[in-house]
One Martini backbone bead per residue (centre of mass of N, CA, C, O) as a GRO file, in nm:
protein
  512
    1MET     BB    1   9.955   9.819  17.278
    2GLN     BB    2  10.238   9.767  17.161
    3ALA     BB    3  10.344   9.620  17.412
    4ASP     BB    4  10.140   9.391  17.408
    5VAL     BB    5  10.221   9.279  17.128
    6ARG     BB    6  10.516   9.224  17.190
    7ASP     BB    7  10.463   9.023  17.417
    8LEU     BB    8  10.296   8.833  17.244
    9LEU     BB    9  10.515   8.771  17.030
   10LEU     BB   10  10.718   8.656  17.233
   11SER     BB   11  10.538   8.429  17.337
   12ILE     BB   12  10.487   8.299  17.062
   13SER     BB   13  10.781   8.236  16.993
   14ARG     BB   14  10.815   8.031  17.221
   15ARG     BB   15  10.587   7.840  17.125
   16LEU     BB   16  10.704   7.776  16.848
   17VAL     BB   17  10.968   7.644  16.949
   18ALA     BB   18  10.803   7.427  17.142
   19ALA     BB   19  10.688   7.279  16.921
   20ASP     BB   20  10.655   6.936  16.830
   21ASN     BB   21  10.474   6.999  16.571
   22LEU     BB   22  10.327   7.116  16.293
   23ASP     BB   23  10.029   7.129  16.383
   24GLU     BB   24  10.084   7.282  16.643
   25LEU     BB   25  10.218   7.525  16.513
   26LEU     BB   26   9.981   7.617  16.328
   27GLN     BB   27   9.770   7.657  16.553
   28THR     BB   28   9.928   7.873  16.702
   29MET     BB   29   9.919   8.080  16.468
   30VAL     BB   30   9.614   8.114  16.448
   31GLU     BB   31   9.563   8.214  16.737
   32ALA     BB   32   9.761   8.453  16.727
   33ALA     BB   33   9.636   8.614  16.493
   34LEU     BB   34   9.356   8.662  16.637
   35ARG     BB   35   9.483   8.821  16.877
   36ILE     BB   36   9.627   9.047  16.715
   37VAL     BB   37   9.354   9.036  16.519
   38PRO     BB   38   9.030   9.094  16.628
   39THR     BB   39   8.883   9.169  16.343
   40ALA     BB   40   8.901   8.884  16.277
   41GLY     BB   41   8.714   8.591  16.189
   42LYS     BB   42   8.943   8.444  16.022
   43CYS     BB   43   9.183   8.162  15.991
   44ILE     BB   44   9.439   8.053  15.747
   45ILE     BB   45   9.660   7.783  15.648
   46HIS     BB   46   9.881   7.748  15.375
   47LEU     BB   47  10.049   7.486  15.196
   48LEU     BB   48  10.266   7.359  14.998
   49ASP     BB   49  10.304   7.122  14.791
   50SER     BB   50  10.519   6.899  14.636
   51THR     BB   51  10.477   7.069  14.352
   52ARG     BB   52  10.430   7.388  14.409
   53SER     BB   53  10.110   7.444  14.285
   54ARG     BB   54   9.962   7.417  14.571
   55LEU     BB   55   9.729   7.521  14.820
   56LEU     BB   56   9.693   7.375  15.140
   57PRO     BB   57   9.504   7.316  15.404
   58ARG     BB   58   9.621   7.296  15.767
   59ALA     BB   59   9.490   7.556  15.926
   60TRP     BB   60   9.211   7.660  16.143
   61HIS     BB   61   8.934   7.838  16.247
   62GLN     BB   62   8.671   7.684  16.319
   63PRO     BB   63   8.612   7.409  16.137
   64SER     BB   64   8.289   7.381  16.180
   65VAL     BB   65   8.289   7.677  16.054
   66GLY     BB   66   8.280   7.642  15.707
   67GLY     BB   67   8.557   7.552  15.681
   68ALA     BB   68   8.755   7.403  15.418
   69ASN     BB   69   8.925   7.394  15.116
   70THR     BB   70   9.067   7.090  15.053
   71ALA     BB   71   9.164   7.141  14.750
   72GLY     BB   72   9.241   7.421  14.728
   73MET     BB   73   9.488   7.621  14.543
   74ALA     BB   74   9.642   7.804  14.333
   75ALA     BB   75   9.968   7.943  14.368
   76ASP     BB   76   9.919   8.169  14.110
   77GLN     BB   77   9.650   8.277  14.248
   78GLY     BB   78   9.536   8.543  14.360
   79VAL     BB   79   9.630   8.678  14.653
   80ALA     BB   80   9.826   8.450  14.729
   81GLY     BB   81   9.993   8.455  14.468
   82ARG     BB   82  10.090   8.749  14.503
   83ALA     BB   83  10.229   8.718  14.780
   84LEU     BB   84  10.440   8.512  14.676
   85ARG     BB   85  10.566   8.674  14.445
   86GLU     BB   86  10.624   8.946  14.635
   87LYS     BB   87  10.680   8.894  14.936
   88THR     BB   88  10.402   9.022  15.056
   89ILE     BB   89  10.165   9.186  15.208
   90ILE     BB   90   9.806   9.162  15.158
   91ARG     BB   91   9.544   9.414  15.124
   92VAL     BB   92   9.179   9.384  15.136
   93ASP     BB   93   8.903   9.591  15.177
   94ASP     BB   94   8.745   9.497  14.892
   95THR     BB   95   8.665   9.224  14.711
   96ALA     BB   96   8.476   9.357  14.495
   97GLN     BB   97   8.742   9.550  14.400
   98SER     BB   98   8.916   9.288  14.334
   99ALA     BB   99   9.111   9.124  14.090
  100ASP     BB  100   9.250   8.892  14.281
  101PHE     BB  101   8.997   8.782  14.386
  102VAL     BB  102   8.900   8.439  14.489
  103PRO     BB  103   8.640   8.274  14.547
  104LEU     BB  104   8.541   8.055  14.796
  105ARG     BB  105   8.343   7.797  14.882
  106SER     BB  106   8.390   7.837  15.203
  107SER     BB  107   8.408   8.187  15.152
  108PRO     BB  108   8.175   8.391  15.013
  109GLU     BB  109   8.158   8.644  15.250
  110VAL     BB  110   8.412   8.787  15.191
  111ARG     BB  111   8.545   9.140  15.218
  112SER     BB  112   8.818   9.105  15.382
  113LEU     BB  113   9.192   9.090  15.342
  114LEU     BB  114   9.485   8.903  15.483
  115VAL     BB  115   9.807   8.828  15.326
  116ALA     BB  116  10.080   8.616  15.424
  117PRO     BB  117  10.383   8.518  15.359
  118LEU     BB  118  10.568   8.207  15.363
  119TYR     BB  119  10.924   8.250  15.421
  120VAL     BB  120  11.279   8.150  15.339
  121GLY     BB  121  11.411   8.328  15.142
  122ASP     BB  122  11.353   8.121  14.858
  123ALA     BB  123  11.155   7.963  15.044
  124LEU     BB  124  10.841   7.852  14.992
  125LEU     BB  125  10.548   7.765  15.202
  126GLY     BB  126  10.302   7.994  15.221
  127THR     BB  127   9.998   8.103  15.396
  128LEU     BB  128   9.845   8.377  15.582
  129SER     BB  129   9.493   8.417  15.656
  130LEU     BB  130   9.270   8.695  15.688
  131SER     BB  131   8.917   8.745  15.770
  132SER     BB  132   8.613   8.937  15.674
  133ASN     BB  133   8.272   9.054  15.653
  134ASN     BB  134   8.414   9.327  15.652
  135CYS     BB  135   8.506   9.622  15.561
  136ALA     BB  136   8.801   9.744  15.651
  137ALA     BB  137   8.930   9.551  15.899
  138PHE     BB  138   9.223   9.656  15.820
  139ASN     BB  139   9.548   9.777  15.901
  140ALA     BB  140   9.874   9.869  15.913
  141GLU     BB  141   9.930   9.748  16.192
  142ASN     BB  142   9.835   9.462  16.122
  143CYS     BB  143  10.045   9.412  15.904
  144GLN     BB  144  10.295   9.435  16.082
  145HIS     BB  145  10.225   9.204  16.286
  146ILE     BB  146  10.184   8.976  16.078
  147SER     BB  147  10.465   8.990  15.958
  148THR     BB  148  10.611   8.907  16.215
  149LEU     BB  149  10.467   8.637  16.256
  150ALA     BB  150  10.538   8.515  15.979
  151ALA     BB  151  10.842   8.515  16.021
  152GLN     BB  152  10.849   8.335  16.268
  153ALA     BB  153  10.689   8.097  16.145
  154SER     BB  154  10.873   8.032  15.907
  155VAL     BB  155  11.114   7.942  16.072
  156ALA     BB  156  10.966   7.720  16.231
  157ILE     BB  157  10.878   7.555  15.986
  158ARG     BB  158  11.156   7.506  15.867
  159GLN     BB  159  11.273   7.361  16.114
  160THR     BB  160  11.065   7.136  16.126
  161ASN     BB  161  11.118   7.023  15.844
  162LEU     BB  162  11.420   6.964  15.886
  163LEU     BB  163  11.380   6.774  16.121
  164HIS     BB  164  11.204   6.568  15.972
  165GLU     BB  165  11.413   6.510  15.750
  166ALA     BB  166  11.634   6.412  15.943
  167ILE     BB  167  11.472   6.181  16.064
  168ALA     BB  168  11.413   6.036  15.798
  169GLU     BB  169  11.710   5.999  15.718
  170ARG     BB  170  11.786   5.837  15.969
  171GLN     BB  171  11.587   5.608  15.918
  172ARG     BB  172  11.703   5.526  15.646
  173SER     BB  173  11.988   5.470  15.746
  174ASP     BB  174  11.909   5.259  15.954
  175ALA     BB  175  11.778   5.063  15.756
  176ILE     BB  176  12.032   5.011  15.591
  177VAL     BB  177  12.217   4.913  15.818
  178GLU     BB  178  12.021   4.679  15.912
  179SER     BB  179  12.000   4.530  15.608
  180ILE     BB  180  12.273   4.470  15.553
  181SER     BB  181  12.490   4.190  15.508
  182ASP     BB  182  12.711   4.344  15.603
  183GLY     BB  183  12.928   4.462  15.813
  184LEU     BB  184  12.907   4.734  16.072
  185VAL     BB  185  13.127   5.002  16.189
  186ILE     BB  186  13.108   5.285  16.419
  187LEU     BB  187  13.319   5.562  16.474
  188ASN     BB  188  13.413   5.811  16.650
  189GLY     BB  189  13.640   6.067  16.716
  190GLU     BB  190  13.721   5.895  16.996
  191GLY     BB  191  13.704   5.573  16.925
  192ARG     BB  192  13.411   5.490  16.952
  193VAL     BB  193  13.163   5.261  16.956
  194VAL     BB  194  12.827   5.343  16.814
  195ARG     BB  195  12.799   5.107  16.581
  196VAL     BB  196  12.619   4.789  16.522
  197ASN     BB  197  12.515   4.563  16.315
  198PRO     BB  198  12.347   4.264  16.287
  199ALA     BB  199  12.545   4.124  16.092
  200LEU     BB  200  12.792   4.139  16.284
  201CYS     BB  201  12.673   3.995  16.526
  202LYS     BB  202  12.636   3.730  16.370
  203MET     BB  203  12.931   3.697  16.268
  204LEU     BB  204  13.046   3.720  16.593
  205GLU     BB  205  12.847   3.625  16.813
  206LEU     BB  206  12.678   3.871  16.934
  207SER     BB  207  12.526   3.961  17.214
  208PRO     BB  208  12.334   4.194  17.371
  209THR     BB  209  12.492   4.157  17.654
  210GLU     BB  210  12.791   4.198  17.522
  211LEU     BB  211  12.680   4.480  17.401
  212SER     BB  212  12.784   4.819  17.488
  213LEU     BB  213  12.673   5.131  17.391
  214PRO     BB  214  12.935   5.284  17.403
  215CYS     BB  215  13.272   5.175  17.312
  216LEU     BB  216  13.613   5.117  17.397
  217LEU     BB  217  13.927   5.101  17.229
  218SER     BB  218  14.111   4.941  17.472
  219PRO     BB  219  14.299   4.779  17.702
  220GLY     BB  220  14.026   4.730  17.868
  221LEU     BB  221  13.803   4.615  17.689
  222GLU     BB  222  13.496   4.711  17.655
  223CYS     BB  223  13.498   4.550  17.419
  224PRO     BB  224  13.481   4.289  17.254
  225GLU     BB  225  13.749   4.121  17.149
  226ARG     BB  226  13.662   4.047  16.849
  227LEU     BB  227  13.594   4.341  16.778
  228GLY     BB  228  13.875   4.460  16.831
  229LEU     BB  229  14.042   4.281  16.632
  230ILE     BB  230  13.914   4.390  16.357
  231LEU     BB  231  14.020   4.704  16.430
  232ILE     BB  232  14.313   4.600  16.408
  233ARG     BB  233  14.539   4.723  16.203
  234PRO     BB  234  14.770   4.727  15.999
  235GLU     BB  235  15.028   4.943  15.934
  236ASP     BB  236  14.969   4.920  15.598
  237ALA     BB  237  14.627   4.982  15.665
  238SER     BB  238  14.473   5.260  15.690
  239THR     BB  239  14.265   5.236  15.404
  240LYS     BB  240  14.295   4.938  15.361
  241PRO     BB  241  14.228   4.634  15.307
  242TYR     BB  242  14.181   4.364  15.544
  243GLU     BB  243  14.264   4.059  15.723
  244LYS     BB  244  14.079   3.826  15.940
  245GLN     BB  245  14.100   3.573  16.193
  246ILE     BB  246  13.819   3.435  16.376
  247GLU     BB  247  13.727   3.299  16.683
  248LEU     BB  248  13.449   3.164  16.793
  249PRO     BB  249  13.259   3.043  17.049
  250SER     BB  250  13.184   2.781  16.864
  251GLY     BB  251  13.483   2.734  16.702
  252ILE     BB  252  13.466   2.898  16.461
  253LYS     BB  253  13.636   3.003  16.167
  254VAL     BB  254  13.676   3.333  16.035
  255ASN     BB  255  13.695   3.523  15.735
  256LEU     BB  256  13.785   3.871  15.717
  257GLN     BB  257  13.698   4.175  15.547
  258ILE     BB  258  13.838   4.501  15.599
  259THR     BB  259  13.697   4.841  15.542
  260PRO     BB  260  13.817   5.151  15.578
  261SER     BB  261  13.633   5.475  15.643
  262PRO     BB  262  13.644   5.798  15.653
  263LEU     BB  263  13.500   6.061  15.771
  264GLN     BB  264  13.329   6.373  15.714
  265PRO     BB  265  13.527   6.480  15.875
  266PRO     BB  266  13.786   6.301  16.008
  267ALA     BB  267  13.692   6.374  16.312
  268ALA     BB  268  13.410   6.210  16.297
  269GLY     BB  269  13.543   5.929  16.199
  270GLU     BB  270  13.456   5.572  16.133
  271VAL     BB  271  13.423   5.310  15.886
  272PHE     BB  272  13.350   4.949  15.896
  273ALA     BB  273  13.368   4.702  15.658
  274VAL     BB  274  13.233   4.359  15.678
  275HIS     BB  275  13.350   4.061  15.511
  276ASP     BB  276  13.264   3.734  15.449
  277ILE     BB  277  13.530   3.499  15.320
  278THR     BB  278  13.503   3.199  15.387
  279ALA     BB  279  13.359   3.083  15.137
  280GLU     BB  280  13.555   3.199  14.928
  281ARG     BB  281  13.805   3.056  15.034
  282ALA     BB  282  13.693   2.770  15.010
  283ALA     BB  283  13.633   2.788  14.707
  284ALA     BB  284  13.925   2.840  14.618
  285GLU     BB  285  14.040   2.579  14.736
  286ALA     BB  286  13.851   2.390  14.581
  287ARG     BB  287  13.943   2.477  14.300
  288ALA     BB  288  14.237   2.397  14.334
  289ILE     BB  289  14.183   2.099  14.394
  290PHE     BB  290  14.021   2.039  14.141
  291ILE     BB  291  14.237   2.109  13.933
  292SER     BB  292  14.445   1.910  14.041
  293GLN     BB  293  14.266   1.657  14.008
  294VAL     BB  294  14.210   1.678  13.708
  295SER     BB  295  14.502   1.673  13.617
  296HIS     BB  296  14.564   1.394  13.730
  297GLU     BB  297  14.334   1.232  13.587
  298LEU     BB  298  14.441   1.305  13.299
  299ARG     BB  299  14.743   1.221  13.314
  300THR     BB  300  14.738   0.916  13.370
  301PRO     BB  301  14.600   0.805  13.105
  302LEU     BB  302  14.791   0.954  12.912
  303GLN     BB  303  15.046   0.803  13.000
  304HIS     BB  304  14.944   0.524  12.926
  305ILE     BB  305  14.894   0.577  12.629
  306LEU     BB  306  15.183   0.665  12.560
  307GLY     BB  307  15.315   0.401  12.651
  308PHE     BB  308  15.172   0.206  12.455
  309ILE     BB  309  15.252   0.352  12.196
  310GLY     BB  310  15.556   0.322  12.239
  311LEU     BB  311  15.564   0.013  12.235
  312ILE     BB  312  15.444  -0.027  11.953
  313ASN     BB  313  15.669   0.145  11.804
  314ASP     BB  314  15.939   0.002  11.927
  315ILE     BB  315  15.812  -0.287  11.856
  316ASP     BB  316  15.830  -0.467  11.573
  317ASP     BB  317  15.777  -0.782  11.698
  318LEU     BB  318  15.499  -0.762  11.809
  319PRO     BB  319  15.273  -0.942  11.921
  320ARG     BB  320  14.943  -0.966  11.862
  321GLU     BB  321  14.846  -1.007  12.152
  322SER     BB  322  14.991  -0.755  12.268
  323ARG     BB  323  14.866  -0.547  12.080
  324LEU     BB  324  14.572  -0.596  12.167
  325ARG     BB  325  14.616  -0.536  12.465
  326PHE     BB  326  14.713  -0.244  12.427
  327PHE     BB  327  14.460  -0.146  12.280
  328GLY     BB  328  14.271  -0.214  12.513
  329ASN     BB  329  14.401  -0.019  12.716
  330ILE     BB  330  14.356   0.233  12.552
  331GLN     BB  331  14.048   0.212  12.546
  332ASP     BB  332  14.005   0.227  12.852
  333GLU     BB  333  14.131   0.509  12.889
  334VAL     BB  334  13.940   0.656  12.696
  335GLU     BB  335  13.679   0.584  12.846
  336TYR     BB  336  13.761   0.722  13.105
  337LEU     BB  337  13.791   1.003  12.986
  338SER     BB  338  13.498   1.022  12.887
  339ARG     BB  339  13.366   1.001  13.167
  340LEU     BB  340  13.505   1.244  13.289
  341VAL     BB  341  13.394   1.454  13.089
  342ASP     BB  342  13.097   1.394  13.142
  343ASP     BB  343  13.100   1.470  13.442
  344LEU     BB  344  13.192   1.762  13.404
  345GLY     BB  345  12.954   1.847  13.226
  346THR     BB  346  12.731   1.781  13.427
  347LEU     BB  347  12.829   1.962  13.656
  348SER     BB  348  12.802   2.226  13.499
  349ARG     BB  349  12.495   2.204  13.445
  350ILE     BB  350  12.408   2.201  13.739
  351ASP     BB  351  12.543   2.477  13.829
  352THR     BB  352  12.389   2.644  13.573
  353GLY     BB  353  12.089   2.518  13.514
  354ARG     BB  354  12.131   2.297  13.244
  355PHE     BB  355  11.983   2.053  13.358
  356VAL     BB  356  11.839   1.790  13.165
  357ILE     BB  357  11.523   1.616  13.151
  358GLN     BB  358  11.393   1.326  12.959
  359THR     BB  359  11.093   1.198  12.981
  360GLU     BB  360  11.019   0.838  12.966
  361PRO     BB  361  10.955   0.535  12.876
  362VAL     BB  362  11.136   0.265  13.052
  363GLU     BB  363  11.298  -0.038  13.015
  364ILE     BB  364  11.490  -0.135  13.277
  365THR     BB  365  11.599  -0.423  13.229
  366SER     BB  366  11.731  -0.375  12.950
  367LEU     BB  367  11.917  -0.147  13.041
  368ILE     BB  368  12.080  -0.315  13.243
  369ALA     BB  369  12.176  -0.534  13.048
  370ASP     BB  370  12.340  -0.340  12.868
  371SER     BB  371  12.531  -0.237  13.090
  372ILE     BB  372  12.654  -0.514  13.158
  373THR     BB  373  12.764  -0.581  12.877
  374LYS     BB  374  12.960  -0.338  12.860
  375ILE     BB  375  13.121  -0.426  13.143
  376ALA     BB  376  13.211  -0.727  13.119
  377PRO     BB  377  13.514  -0.716  13.034
  378GLN     BB  378  13.610  -0.582  13.296
  379ALA     BB  379  13.502  -0.799  13.488
  380GLN     BB  380  13.666  -1.031  13.373
  381PHE     BB  381  13.946  -0.904  13.424
  382ALA     BB  382  13.867  -0.877  13.749
  383ASN     BB  383  13.711  -1.132  13.844
  384LEU     BB  384  13.389  -1.074  13.800
  385ALA     BB  385  13.049  -1.121  13.892
  386ILE     BB  386  12.748  -1.055  13.693
  387THR     BB  387  12.405  -1.021  13.794
  388LEU     BB  388  12.054  -1.065  13.692
  389VAL     BB  389  11.745  -0.979  13.865
  390GLY     BB  390  11.427  -1.030  13.713
  391SER     BB  391  11.149  -0.986  13.548
  392GLU     BB  392  10.956  -1.132  13.301
  393GLN     BB  393  10.824  -0.869  13.304
  394PRO     BB  394  10.787  -0.569  13.205
  395ILE     BB  395  10.962  -0.270  13.328
  396VAL     BB  396  10.821   0.056  13.351
  397VAL     BB  397  10.959   0.374  13.358
  398LEU     BB  398  11.000   0.713  13.450
  399GLY     BB  399  11.254   0.837  13.231
  400ASP     BB  400  11.610   0.854  13.132
  401SER     BB  401  11.809   0.668  12.946
  402VAL     BB  402  12.074   0.825  12.949
  403ARG     BB  403  12.086   0.883  13.260
  404LEU     BB  404  12.054   0.587  13.356
  405ARG     BB  405  12.316   0.488  13.233
  406GLN     BB  406  12.490   0.669  13.408
  407VAL     BB  407  12.411   0.546  13.679
  408LEU     BB  408  12.487   0.250  13.620
  409SER     BB  409  12.782   0.305  13.551
  410ASN     BB  410  12.856   0.413  13.832
  411LEU     BB  411  12.774   0.164  14.005
  412LEU     BB  412  12.939  -0.051  13.850
  413GLY     BB  413  13.213   0.096  13.862
  414ASN     BB  414  13.240   0.088  14.168
  415ALA     BB  415  13.254  -0.218  14.197
  416LEU     BB  416  13.519  -0.253  14.032
  417LYS     BB  417  13.697  -0.087  14.232
  418TYR     BB  418  13.625  -0.246  14.526
  419VAL     BB  419  13.607  -0.531  14.432
  420PRO     BB  420  13.756  -0.809  14.466
  421SER     BB  421  13.882  -1.069  14.350
  422GLY     BB  422  13.606  -1.301  14.317
  423GLY     BB  423  13.369  -1.139  14.315
  424SER     BB  424  13.036  -0.976  14.330
  425VAL     BB  425  12.740  -0.871  14.133
  426ARG     BB  426  12.400  -0.769  14.216
  427VAL     BB  427  12.113  -0.722  14.008
  428SER     BB  428  11.790  -0.574  14.085
  429VAL     BB  429  11.429  -0.601  14.000
  430GLU     BB  430  11.134  -0.434  14.148
  431GLY     BB  431  10.808  -0.409  14.253
  432ARG     BB  432  10.679  -0.129  14.472
  433GLY     BB  433  10.397  -0.039  14.421
  434ASN     BB  434  10.461   0.278  14.273
  435ASP     BB  435  10.745   0.140  14.246
  436VAL     BB  436  11.087   0.097  14.141
  437LEU     BB  437  11.345  -0.132  14.237
  438VAL     BB  438  11.701  -0.080  14.243
  439SER     BB  439  11.983  -0.312  14.287
  440VAL     BB  440  12.339  -0.287  14.398
  441ALA     BB  441  12.528  -0.568  14.492
  442ASP     BB  442  12.819  -0.631  14.689
  443THR     BB  443  13.143  -0.803  14.803
  444GLY     BB  444  13.281  -0.596  14.948
  445PRO     BB  445  13.409  -0.411  15.228
  446GLY     BB  446  13.259  -0.163  15.255
  447VAL     BB  447  13.126   0.093  15.478
  448ALA     BB  448  13.176   0.312  15.697
  449PRO     BB  449  12.947   0.463  15.896
  450GLU     BB  450  13.076   0.761  15.884
  451MET     BB  451  13.067   0.759  15.550
  452LEU     BB  452  12.779   0.706  15.441
  453PRO     BB  453  12.652   1.009  15.438
  454ARG     BB  454  12.892   1.100  15.206
  455LEU     BB  455  12.874   0.946  14.930
  456PHE     BB  456  12.697   1.196  14.771
  457ASP     BB  457  12.920   1.382  14.773
  458ARG     BB  458  13.116   1.605  14.650
  459PHE     BB  459  13.435   1.452  14.601
  460PHE     BB  460  13.380   1.188  14.740
  461GLN     BB  461  13.603   0.931  14.880
  462VAL     BB  462  13.675   0.585  14.913
  463GLY     BB  463  13.890   0.391  15.033
  464THR     BB  464  14.070   0.119  15.046
  465SER     BB  465  14.162  -0.139  15.254
  466ASP     BB  466  14.472  -0.142  15.111
  467GLY     BB  467  14.525   0.172  15.008
  468ARG     BB  468  14.418   0.208  14.741
  469ARG     BB  469  14.383   0.393  14.457
  470VAL     BB  470  14.115   0.539  14.302
  471GLY     BB  471  13.950   0.642  14.053
  472GLY     BB  472  13.853   0.959  14.022
  473MET     BB  473  13.642   1.248  14.178
  474GLY     BB  474  13.359   1.207  14.323
  475LEU     BB  475  13.088   1.233  14.105
  476GLY     BB  476  12.899   0.993  14.044
  477LEU     BB  477  12.702   0.995  14.294
  478TYR     BB  478  12.619   1.287  14.278
  479ILE     BB  479  12.494   1.270  13.992
  480SER     BB  480  12.296   1.041  14.050
  481ARG     BB  481  12.123   1.197  14.250
  482GLN     BB  482  12.035   1.425  14.059
  483ILE     BB  483  11.890   1.240  13.860
  484ILE     BB  484  11.688   1.092  14.045
  485ASN     BB  485  11.556   1.345  14.163
  486ALA     BB  486  11.461   1.461  13.882
  487LEU     BB  487  11.275   1.184  13.847
  488GLY     BB  488  11.132   1.139  14.142
  489GLY     BB  489  11.337   0.999  14.324
  490GLU     BB  490  11.563   0.763  14.502
  491ILE     BB  491  11.890   0.747  14.670
  492TRP     BB  492  12.092   0.484  14.828
  493ALA     BB  493  12.282   0.335  15.107
  494GLU     BB  494  12.401   0.006  15.210
  495SER     BB  495  12.609  -0.104  15.497
  496GLU     BB  496  12.859  -0.352  15.600
  497TRP     BB  497  13.133  -0.398  15.751
  498GLY     BB  498  13.280  -0.650  15.546
  499LYS     BB  499  12.980  -0.708  15.359
  500GLY     BB  500  12.918  -0.479  15.181
  501THR     BB  501  12.724  -0.307  14.917
  502THR     BB  502  12.407  -0.119  14.868
  503PHE     BB  503  12.246   0.015  14.593
  504ARG     BB  504  11.954   0.231  14.577
  505PHE     BB  505  11.665   0.285  14.353
  506ARG     BB  506  11.376   0.484  14.285
  507LEU     BB  507  11.088   0.466  14.058
  508PRO     BB  508  10.832   0.544  13.874
  509TRP     BB  509  10.589   0.435  13.718
  510ALA     BB  510  10.461   0.386  13.386
  511ARG     BB  511  10.160   0.496  13.322
  512GLU     BB  512   9.882   0.465  13.097
   0.00000   0.00000   0.00000
C-alpha cells in the first residue's frame, strides 16, 4: 500500500509540474487527494484572496453535488484558520466535539475533517480540505500522505503564480515599450538587436519586411544600415548621450539624440533611448534667427532716431522746415517701433493662448475710412493714391474694432511697402449674402505664384522687384489671419505677377 501511494504521489508530482494553468493544477490536486484518501467524501481547495483576509473556494470535487460556499470564509477562523496559523495539518475526528469547527452553509453534514495548509516558506497560499459524513474517517497515515501532497502542490501553485506574475509583468513592460513616443532599441549581451519599438521604426522609416530580429550589428550589416548608424557611438560617449543625423529613405534628414544605458548585470545587454530632436533643433535655429531679426528691426529705427536727434542738436541754425521734417521722421520711426512691439505682443499672446477677441457690432466702412486717414500722410509722402469705395448705407459686421484696425493697418502698410511711387491702392466694401467682403487692391509688382501660398506664414516676407529690403518681420499677415479666423471669417490673397495684388477678407454681418 505504501509503495502504491509513493508511486501515485510521484505520478501526481509529474502531473502538477505539467499543468498548464492554475485551475488545471488545482483540479489535479483535488482528484489526487481523493485517490490518496479514499475514505474522504469531498475535497475542496481554498486560496487566499488579494487582501489575505479571506479563503475563497477555487476547486472542489463534484461541484454539482452540494456545491461550494462561494463567499468563502475568514482566513483566521475555524479549522482552516488554525491550520494556516500553525502551518500544520489539522485532523478533526468529530466536528461536533471541535471548538474550531465552523459549519459551512454548503456542507452542514460534515462529521470529520482533514485540513492541510498550502504554503511555501513564509508565503501562505490557502488550504486543502478533505471531509466525510462519518466520524473518524481519517488516520495518521492519511495525514502524512496529504501533507506530502500539499507540500508538492504548494510549490507548484507558487511556481504557477510566479510564472503568471512574470508573464503579466512582461506584458506590462511590452505595453510600455510599445506605447512610449521615444524610440527604444534593446541589445542582448552578444550585441544583437532583440527589440525595436514602433516609435523607432516610424522615426527611421523601417518597414516590417526590412527588420528581422534578432539581428547582429556587424560589418555584414544584418541590421538596416540606418539602425546600425545610430548605435555606433563616438569614442568619448560610452554611456553619455550623443547625437546623429540620419538621412531617411524619403530624403528627409532627422537629428536624433541617443542615450545608451547598460542593463544589470552589464553582461545582460544594453538599452538605447532615441529622441527625435529635429523639431527642437529647428525651433532653436528659428529662435536664433528671430532674435537676430528682432534686434536688427529694433536697431535700424533707433539708429535713424538717434541720427535725426543728433542733427537737431548739432545744427544751431537749423531751418524750421528741416526741423519739422526731422521730427516727422522721428515720429514715423517711433510709430514703426510701436507697430513692431504690438506685433510681438500679439504673437506672444497667440502662442500662449492668451489671444482674446471682443466681438461687437462694428461699422466697417467708417473704420476703414479712419485707417486710411491715419496712413494718408505716409501715402502722400510715398506718392501713392488711396481710395475707398463703399456703400452709402452703413455696413455693420460682427467684429473687434481694435483688432480690425490692426488688420487694416497691416494690409495698407504692406501696400505702402511694395507699391512703387505713382501707384494706387483701392479699398472696397460690399455685402455678399451672409458676409461682408473687404478688398485691398494695389498696383504693385504682384506676387510670384510659388510664393502666394506662403504669404500668411509666420516670418515670411516677399522681396521687392528691385531687390530693396522692406521693413518688418513677416508677422503682419500671419497675425491678420489669426484675427480674421478668430472672428469667424476668412482672409486670402489674389495676385497676378506684374499686375498687382488684392487682399480680401470676409466677415459675418451683425444681424439684429
